[in-house]
C-alpha positions in Angstrom: -15.1 9.2 -22.5 -13.0 11.4 -24.8 -10.1 9.0 -25.0 -9.9 5.6 -26.4 -9.4 2.8 -23.9 -5.9 1.6 -23.5 -5.0 -1.4 -25.7 -4.5 -4.6 -23.7 -1.2 -6.4 -23.7 0.8 -8.6 -21.4 2.6 -6.2 -19.0 2.5 -3.5 -21.6 4.5 -5.5 -24.1 3.2 -6.3 -27.6 1.3 -9.6 -27.7 -1.2 -10.9 -30.2 -4.6 -11.9 -28.9 -5.3 -15.6 -28.8 -7.3 -17.0 -31.8 -10.6 -18.8 -31.2 -9.0 -22.1 -31.9 -6.6 -21.6 -29.0 -9.5 -21.0 -26.5 -9.7 -24.1 -24.3 -13.5 -23.8 -24.1 -13.9 -24.0 -27.9 -15.3 -27.2 -29.1 -15.0 -29.1 -25.9 -18.3 -30.8 -25.1 -17.1 -31.7 -21.6 -16.4 -28.1 -20.7 -18.7 -26.8 -18.0 -18.7 -23.2 -19.0 -19.4 -21.3 -22.2 -18.7 -23.5 -25.2 -17.9 -20.6 -27.5 -14.6 -18.8 -28.1 -14.1 -15.2 -27.2 -14.7 -14.1 -30.8 -17.8 -16.2 -31.1 -19.2 -14.7 -27.8 -18.5 -11.2 -29.1 -20.3 -12.0 -32.4 -23.3 -13.2 -30.4 -23.1 -10.1 -28.2 -23.0 -12.4 -25.1 -21.5 -10.1 -22.5 -22.5 -12.5 -19.7 -20.8 -15.4 -21.4 -17.6 -13.4 -21.8 -17.7 -12.5 -18.1 -18.2 -16.1 -17.1 -15.4 -17.2 -19.3 -13.1 -14.5 -17.9 -13.9 -15.7 -14.4 -12.9 -19.2 -15.4 -9.6 -17.9 -16.8 -9.1 -15.9 -13.5 -9.4 -18.9 -11.3 -8.3 -21.7 -13.6 -9.7 -25.2 -13.5 -9.1 -28.7 -14.9 -10.6 -27.6 -18.3 -9.5 -24.0 -18.4 -5.9 -23.0 -17.5 -5.4 -20.0 -15.3 -4.5 -17.0 -17.5 -4.9 -13.5 -16.1 -4.3 -11.9 -19.5 -7.0 -14.0 -21.2 -9.3 -13.1 -18.3 -8.8 -9.4 -18.9 -9.3 -10.0 -22.6 -12.7 -11.5 -21.9 -13.7 -8.7 -19.6 -12.5 -6.1 -22.1 -14.6 -7.7 -24.9 -17.6 -7.7 -22.6 -16.9 -4.1 -21.7 -16.9 -3.1 -25.3 -20.4 -4.6 -25.5 -21.5 -2.2 -22.8 -21.2 -4.3 -19.7 -20.8 -2.2 -16.5 -19.6 -5.3 -14.6 -16.9 -6.1 -17.2 -15.7 -2.5 -17.3 -15.3 -2.7 -13.5 -13.3 -5.9 -13.8 -11.0 -4.3 -16.4 -10.5 -1.2 -14.2 -9.5 -3.2 -11.2 -7.2 -5.3 -13.3 -5.3 -2.1 -14.4 -5.3 -0.9 -10.8 -3.7 -4.1 -9.6 -1.6 -5.0 -12.6 -3.2 -8.4 -13.0 -3.1 -9.6 -16.6 -2.0 -6.2 -17.8 0.6 -3.7 -16.8 -0.3 -1.8 -13.7 -1.7 1.6 -14.7 -3.5 3.6 -12.0 -4.7 6.3 -14.4 -6.1 3.8 -16.9 -7.7 1.9 -14.0 -9.4 5.0 -12.7 -10.7 5.8 -16.2 -12.2 2.3 -16.6 -13.7 2.4 -13.1 -15.4 5.8 -13.8 -16.8 4.3 -17.0 -18.2 1.4 -15.1 -19.7 3.7 -12.5 -21.4 5.8 -15.2 -22.8 2.6 -16.6 -24.3 1.7 -13.2 -21.8 -0.6 -11.5 -22.3 -0.3 -7.7 -18.8 -1.5 -6.9 -17.3 0.9 -9.4 -19.2 3.8 -7.8 -17.8 2.7 -4.4 -14.3 2.5 -5.9 -14.4 5.9 -7.5 -15.7 7.5 -4.3 -12.8 5.9 -2.4 -10.3 7.2 -4.9 -11.5 10.8 -4.2 -11.7 10.1 -0.5 -8.1 8.8 -0.3 -6.4 10.9 -3.0 -5.4 8.0 -5.1 -4.9 9.2 -8.7 -7.2 12.2 -8.1 -6.5 14.9 -5.6 -8.1 14.4 -2.3 -11.6 15.8 -2.6 -14.1 14.8 0.2 -16.9 16.8 -1.4 -16.7 14.8 -4.6 -16.3 11.7 -2.5 -19.5 12.7 -0.7 -21.4 13.0 -4.0 -20.3 9.5 -5.0 -21.1 8.0 -1.6 -24.6 9.5 -1.7 -25.0 8.0 -5.1 -23.9 4.6 -3.7 -26.4 4.9 -0.9 -29.2 5.6 -3.4 -28.2 2.8 -5.7 -28.0 0.3 -2.9 -31.3 1.6 -1.5 -29.7 2.4 1.9 -32.5 4.3 3.6 -31.1 4.7 7.1 -30.1 8.2 8.2 -26.6 9.2 7.0 -25.5 9.8 10.6 -26.9 6.5 12.0 -24.9 3.4 12.8 -27.0 1.4 10.5 -26.0 3.6 7.5 -22.3 3.4 8.5 -22.4 -0.4 8.7 -24.4 -0.7 5.4 -21.9 1.5 3.6 -18.9 -0.3 5.1 -20.4 -3.6 3.9 -20.2 -2.2 0.4 -16.5 -1.3 0.8 -16.8 2.4 1.3 -13.4 3.3 2.8 -14.5 6.2 4.9 -17.1 4.1 6.7 -14.9 1.0 6.8 -12.1 2.9 8.6 -14.6 4.4 11.0 -15.5 0.9 12.1 -11.9 -0.2 12.1 -11.1 2.5 14.6 -14.1 1.6 16.8 -12.4 -0.4 19.6 -15.8 -1.5 20.9 -16.1 -3.8 17.9 -14.7 -7.4 18.0 -11.3 -7.7 16.5 -12.6 -10.1 13.9 -15.1 -7.5 12.7 -12.5 -4.7 12.6 -10.2 -7.0 10.6 -13.1 -7.8 8.2 -13.8 -4.1 7.5 -10.1 -3.4 7.0 -9.9 -6.2 4.5 -13.0 -4.7 2.8 -11.3 -1.3 2.6 -8.1 -2.8 1.2 -10.0 -4.7 -1.5 -11.7 -1.4 -2.6 -8.6 0.7 -3.0 -7.2 1.4 0.5 -4.3 -0.8 -0.3 -3.2 1.7 -3.0 -3.5 4.5 -0.4 -1.2 2.6 2.0 1.3 2.0 -0.8 1.3 5.7 -1.6 1.8 6.6 2.1 4.8 4.3 2.2 6.3 6.1 -0.8 5.3 9.5 0.5 3.4 10.3 -2.7 -0.2 10.8 -1.7 -1.9 13.2 -4.0 1.0 13.4 -6.4 -0.7 11.2 -8.9 -3.6 13.6 -9.3 -2.8 14.3 -13.0 -6.0 13.5 -14.8 -8.4 16.2 -15.8 -11.2 15.4 -13.3 -13.5 17.8 -15.0 -14.2 15.1 -17.6 -17.3 13.2 -16.5 -17.1 14.9 -13.1 -19.2 13.4 -10.4 -21.3 16.6 -10.3 -23.2 14.8 -13.1 -23.4 11.7 -11.0 -26.5 12.8 -9.2 -28.5 12.3 -12.4 -26.2 10.1 -14.6 -25.6 7.2 -12.3 -29.0 5.7 -11.7 -28.7 2.2 -13.0 -29.6 -0.6 -10.5 -26.5 -2.0 -8.8 -25.6 -5.6 -8.2 -26.2 -6.7 -4.6 -23.0 -6.9 -2.5 -21.7 -10.3 -1.5 -22.9 -11.5 1.9 -19.7 -13.3 2.9 -16.0 -13.2 2.0 -16.0 -16.6 0.3 -18.9 -15.7 -1.9 -17.3 -12.3 -2.8 -14.0 -14.1 -3.6 -15.8 -16.6 -5.9 -17.9 -14.0 -7.8 -15.3 -11.2 -7.8 -11.8 -12.8 -7.9 -10.1 -9.4 -8.6 -11.2 -8.2 -5.1 -9.7 -11.3 -3.4 -6.4 -10.7 -5.3 -6.2 -7.1 -4.3 -7.0 -7.9 -0.7 -4.2 -10.5 -0.7 -1.8 -7.9 -2.1 -2.8 -5.4 0.6 -2.7 -7.9 3.5 1.0 -7.2 4.2 1.1 -5.1 7.4 1.8 -1.4 6.4 4.2 0.8 8.2 3.1 4.1 9.7 3.8 7.3 7.7 6.5 9.2 9.7 5.0 12.1 11.5 1.5 11.0 10.9 0.9 9.9 14.5 2.5 9.8 18.0 3.7 6.4 19.2 4.7 7.2 22.7 4.9 3.7 24.2 6.7 2.1 21.2 9.0 5.2 20.9 10.0 5.1 24.6 10.6 1.3 24.5 12.7 1.6 21.4 14.7 4.5 22.9 15.5 2.4 26.0 16.9 -0.4 23.7 18.9 2.0 21.5 20.3 4.0 24.5 21.4 0.7 26.2 23.3 -0.3 23.1 24.8 3.2 22.8 26.1 3.2 26.4 27.4 -0.4 26.0 29.1 0.6 22.7 30.8 3.6 24.2 32.2 1.5 27.1 33.3 -1.2 24.6 34.8 1.4 22.4 36.9 2.8 25.2 38.0 -0.7 26.2 39.0 -1.7 22.7 40.8 1.5 22.2 42.8 1.1 25.4 43.5 -2.5 24.5 44.8 -1.4 21.1 47.1 1.0 22.8 48.3 -1.6 25.3 49.2 -3.9 22.5 51.0 -1.1 20.8 53.0 -0.4 23.9 54.0 -4.1 24.1 55.3 -4.0 20.6 52.3 -5.7 19.0 49.4 -4.2 17.0 45.9 -5.4 15.9 45.7 -6.8 12.4 44.6 -4.4 9.6 44.2 -1.3 11.9 47.7 -1.2 13.2 48.3 1.9 15.4 44.9 3.5 14.3 43.6 3.3 17.9 40.9 5.9 17.2 39.7 3.9 14.2 39.1 0.9 16.5 37.1 3.1 18.8 35.0 4.5 16.0 34.3 1.1 14.4 33.2 -0.3 17.8 30.8 2.6 18.3 29.3 2.1 14.8 28.9 -1.7 15.0 27.6 -1.8 18.6 26.0 1.6 19.0 24.3 2.5 15.7 23.7 -0.7 13.7 21.7 -2.5 16.5 19.2 0.4 16.5 17.8 -1.0 13.3 16.4 -3.8 15.4 13.7 -1.4 16.8 13.8 1.5 14.4 13.0 1.6 10.7 16.1 1.7 8.4 15.3 5.1 7.0 15.0 6.5 10.6 18.3 5.0 11.6 19.9 6.5 8.5 18.5 9.9 9.4 19.8 9.6 13.0 23.2 8.4 11.9 23.6 11.3 9.3 22.8 13.9 11.9 25.0 12.1 14.4 27.9 12.2 12.0 27.6 16.0 11.8 27.6 16.2 15.5 30.7 14.0 15.7 32.6 16.3 13.4 31.6 19.2 15.6 32.7 17.4 18.7 36.1 16.6 17.1 36.8 20.2 16.2 35.4 21.5 19.5 38.0 19.5 21.4 40.8 21.9 20.4 39.1 24.7 22.3 36.9 22.9 24.7 38.2 19.4 25.6 35.4 17.6 27.4 36.8 14.1 27.1 40.3 12.5 27.0 40.8 12.7 23.2 39.2 14.2 20.0 38.0 10.8 19.0 36.3 10.1 22.3 34.6 13.5 22.2 33.5 13.1 18.6 32.1 9.6 19.4 30.3 10.8 22.4 28.7 13.7 20.6 27.8 11.6 17.6 26.3 8.7 19.5 24.4 11.0 21.9 22.9 13.0 19.0 22.0 9.9 17.0 20.2 8.4 20.1 18.3 11.7 20.7 17.2 11.9 17.0 16.0 8.3 17.2 14.0 9.2 20.3 12.2 12.0 18.6 11.6 10.1 15.4 10.5 7.0 17.3 7.9 9.1 19.1 6.7 10.3 15.7 6.1 6.7 14.4 9.6 5.7 13.3 9.8 2.4 15.2 9.3 -0.9 13.5 6.3 -1.5 15.8 4.4 1.5 14.5 1.4 0.9 12.3 -0.7 3.5 10.4 -3.6 5.0 12.4 -6.8 4.7 10.4 -8.3 8.2 9.7 -11.7 9.0 11.2 
């Protein structure tokens, strides 16, 4: 790599590294793990010992306190000794912001380094980054190169178009193949959930986060020519580690994957316009329209009640003789706000904004074309009807709270 690896610190704030004497594994004969400190393990060139100690810090125990920063420190030291596995752990730590400040660019750099050293999981992760457009621009051709490399490294000999190949690649966490299986409704729900969790643990969670922020592809700032995967056909030939056979074993051996999966387990919302949600959209419209009609009737009743009180020599507190204000507030509280029960807040905001414009138009139109008994009534009707129609359209495009992202095929 042309650039020096990023210096580790706690959440990107200056922090001195712990001395050997502060390592809880140092000099403790009852300790079950490595008895050497980080510096001593580095001096011995014991990358495996550093990875083992880092895993202890990741999980914590009676003898080793849980310390994500110390864990990354161990993995970084092992990576500097040339360990592909440790470089992968450091990369995922930067991707997730565990033990260090979250830095997608640095994480992608470390994962590429680990892949070039032969880490199977890193190869999968880098392929997924290209596949999904996380950090790099979306590039399925480069993703294909990395996926083929993964298949060779894992000795997957099935035909690329076969079900056996798809399952084998999905078992490794290849997002493209995981999502194919997730979208296969013939599979049991438990299997589909398993492959979705696999995908999230190998980078799909970052893609979902980008989709929520509407920033997919905007982070593609690194010069991808450096160490481009065109060289991967010949450069990435080291034997990979075998994948875990069960979730528990994977969590024990690779705690960083378990942590990323936990972060991604929150149900994502659908990207607006990415899919049609006809049933959910229609149901939400019925709810919103019902509130709108009820609000208009309630607004008329409250407005007339305010006028009746005024005629009797009494007025409502605060609003006084502002009868149109009573009408407008009733429409807002009972016609627009309840829509947030079934629609996402940003969708309600869009509908309300467009509806407000229509209300202004209805008010001024009343002077030349009076359709209702007062400018306020006409403005309210125009605004509420427009808001409801906008919600209908956006709801059909995935704007309801019930919508979930459709996994790409």
